[in-house]
LUMSESE-616070 format. One record per residue: x negated, y, z negated of N, C-alpha, C in turn. Coordinates in steps of 0.1 Angstrom, whole numbers, plus 5000, padded with zeros to 4 digits. Atoms other than C-alpha are relative to their C-alpha. Last residue first. Example, Ala and Ser with C-alpha at 12.3 -4.5 7.8 and 13.67 -1.06 7.14 Angstrom:
<pts>
500949895000486349894929500850114992/499149885000487749554922499150125000/
</pts>
This chain:
<pts>
499650134994538157736532501450005005/500750014987536958106528500449875007/499549894991539558166500499449995014/498650034997538757836483500550105011/500150124991534957906484501449965005/500549954987535558256470500049885010/498949924994537758116442499650055014/499150104995535057856433501250075008/500650064988532558146431500949895006/500049904990534958336408499349945013/498650004995535558026387500150105012/499850134993531757986382501450005007/500850004987531358356373500249885008/499549894991534258356348499250015013/498850054994533158026333500650105010/500450104990529758166326501149945008/500649924990531358476309499449905011/498949944992533758246290499350085011/499450104992530858026278501150065009/500950044989528958326266500649905009/500249894990532058446247499049975011/499350034988533058116230499650115011/500950094992530458146202500649975014/501049924993532458446190499149915008/500149865004535458226181498950075008/501449965002534757866190499850144995/500850105006538157686187498650054997/499450065012540557966193499149914993/500049915011538258156216500649954987/501349995005537757856238499850094988/500350135007541457796241498650004994/499249995012542158166250499749874991/500649915009539358156276500750014986/501250065005540657836292499350104990/499650115009544157986295498749944994/499449945012542858316310500349894990/500949925008540458146334500650064987/500950095006542957886345498950074992/499350065012545558156350499149904994/499949905011543158356372500649944988/501449995006542158046393500150104988/500450125007545857966399498750014993/500949955010546958316409499449884991/500849904995548758246441498950054991/500750054989550157916430499050105006/501250095004551058046396499249965012/499850134995553258336409498849924997/500350095010552758636386500249855005/498850085002552558886415499649894989/498949944991550259176421501349924998/499050094994548259046391501050085008/498949914996544959226382501049915008/498750055005542459016364501150105002/499549905009539559096387501449964995/498649995002537758786400500350134992/499550075013534258816412501450044998/498649975003532758886447500449924987/499350125005528958856445501450044997/498850004991526959116464500749874998/500050104990524659146433501350015009/499949934987524559476414500049905012/499249885001525359346379500250075014/498550044999524058996387500950135000/499850034986520559146392501449965003/500149874992520559326358500349975015/498849925001521858996343499950135007/499050044991518958786355501250095000/500450014986515958956341501149975010/500549874996516959076306499650005015/498949905000519258776301499450135006/499250034989516458536311501150105001/500849954988514058706287500949985012/500049855000516658666259499350055012/498649964996517058296268500150155001/499950034985513258246268501450035004/500649904992513058426234500249985015/501150064992515558206217499450105009/501249915002517658426194498849945007/499849864995520958286207498850094998/499650004986519957916204500050155005/501250034993518057936170500350015016/501049895000521058116155498849985009/500449984986523657856166498950115001/500650134995524157706131499550025015/501550015001524458066119499449875005/500350144997527958096133498549974999/498850085004529258426119499949855003/499449955013526058626119501149924995/500950045011524158426146500550054986/500150145001527158446169499149964988/498750045006527958816163499949844998/500149975014524258906170501349954993/501250065007524458716203499950034985/499650135006528058806214498849944992/499449975014527159166220500249874993/501149965009524859056249500550024986/500950115000527758866267498850034990/499450105009530259136258499049884998/500249955013527959396275500649914989/501450015004527759186306499750054986/500350145001531459156308498649974996/499550055013531959526301499749854998/500849975012529459606329500749964987/499649875006531359416356499250034987/499450015014529359136372500450134995/501050005011528859206409500749994987/501250054993531459296435498950024990/501349935004534759316416498949945009/501050095005538159226431498750084997/499350125004541359406440499149894994/498749975005540159766443500749884995/499850055013536559676446501350044994/499750144999536159706484500449954986/498650024998536360086483500449855000/499850124992532860106468501549975001/500049974986532160466457500449885009/499349874997532960456420500150035015/498550025002531960086417500850125004/499550084988528460156431501549984999/500149914989527860426404500549935013/498849915002529060186377500050105012/498850074998526659916389501250095000/499950024986523760156392501349935003/499749874994524360266356500249995015/498649975004524459906345500550135006/499250074990521259846365501550014996/500249944986519460116345500949935010/499549865000520760016310500050065015/498650015002520159646315500750135001/499450034987516759716330501549984999/499649884993515759896298500749975013/498649985002515659556281500650125007/499350044988512259516297501550014999/499749884991510959726269500749965012/498649955002511259416246500450125008/499349984987508259246263501450064997/500449874994505859266234500850045012/500550004986507558986215499750145004/501449974999507658986177499550005014/500750124998511058806176498550025001/499950075013512659116161499349875001/501049945009511559306192499949934987/501350054995513559066214498950064991/500150155001516759116194498649955004/500250035014516159496191499849854997/501349945004515759546228499649964986/501050104995518759326234498650044997/499850125008520859546211499049895005/500749975013519359856228500249884991/501550004997520259726263499350024987/500550144999523759646250498549995003/499850085013524160006238499649865001/501049975009522660176269500149924987/501450004993524760006295499050024989/500250134994528259906282498749995008/499550115008528860176256499749865006/500550005014526660456271500449874993/501550015000527060386308499549994986/500450144998530760306301498549995001/499950075013531360656287499549865001/501049955009529960816318500049934987/501350064997531960586340498950054991/500050145003535260676322498649935003/500250015014534461046324499949854995/501549975003533961016361499849994985/500850114994537360846366498550024997/499850125009539161086342499149885005/500749975012537761386361500049884991/501450024997538961236394499150034987/500749884995542461216379498549975003/501450024996544960946369499550135007/500849885002548061086352498649985004/500249944987550760836363499250134999/499649865002551660766326499950075014/498650005006551460386331500650145000/499050064990548460406354501450014995/500049914988546460646332501049955010/499249885003547560456300500150095013/498650045001546360126315500950124997/499550034987543060276325501549975000/500149874994542460426290500549995015/498749925002543860106275499950145006/498950064994541159866289501250104999/500249994985538260096282501249945007/499849864995539460156246500050015015/498649985002539659776240500450145005/499350084989536259726256501550024999/500249914988534860006232500749935012/499049895001536259806203500050095012/498750074999534259496213501150114999/499850044986531159706220501449945002/499749884993531459866185500249985015/498649975002531559516171500550135007/499350094991528159446187501650024998/500249944987526659756169500849915010/499149885000528159626136499950075014/498650054999526559286143501050115000/499750044986523259466152501449945001/498750065003522959656119500649955013/500150155000519259716124501349934996/500050045014519660086113499949844999/501149935007518660216147499949954986/501250074995521059956162498850064993/500150135008523860096140498849925005/500549975013523160446155499949874991/501449964999523560306190499450034986/500750134998526860136181498550035001/500150065013528160466168499249875000/500949925008527360636201499849944986/501350014994528960366222499050074991/500450135003532060356200498549975004/500349995014532360736204499549864995/501349945001532160686242499650014985/501050094995535060436241498650064998/500150115010537060666219499049905004/500949945010536360946244499849914989/501350024994537960716271498950064990/500450145002540960696248498649975006/500250015014541261076247499549864997/501349955002540761086285499749994985/501050094995543760856289498650054997/500150135008545861066265499049915006/501350015007545061406281499849874993/501150024990547761396308498649984993/500050144994550461336282498849985009/500650095010549561656262499949865007/
</pts>
């Protein structure tokens, strides 16, 4: 039974992706976004359980990627599709690039040995959280609705984020080999800043955290090379 626990959690991730897609068809985009949030929790704990129970397997790794394609690829693409379609734009089909490049990102991750201690390209959960934040922001923070439903911003997301998913850009992975502050300064800054932003801005903090994550990763790369 123990060896099936991580795969069970991964299936929870996949279930969230499926439910989120059905919510998109019903135009319940905030509920679809909540499914991404829950899927992220499942995605974290399936890996944590596999490592803690020492039951990692090739099947589990492949199942995890397949679930991620649905929850962090197809579902955010569909949310973006609906957001652009709702604005009356004819360019909503470009949202498919999110799904396609998320699948490419996950395939690269599975075969790229460089990504054990850091990510190369924006992780699919981070990209999914960014897109999921938009319906959550205009639902719970209506004062920002005009910002997160701006067509030019949505176009930028559709065109820039697919490229960042597969870019040769080293990004921080929140894995701590040691908890020494000096050796993990950038990671601690990211975690502490994220907590503060979430406390004060709630869902509106998510886009800022993703931008901060990329900027701090670039700074970390410059420090490492210097």
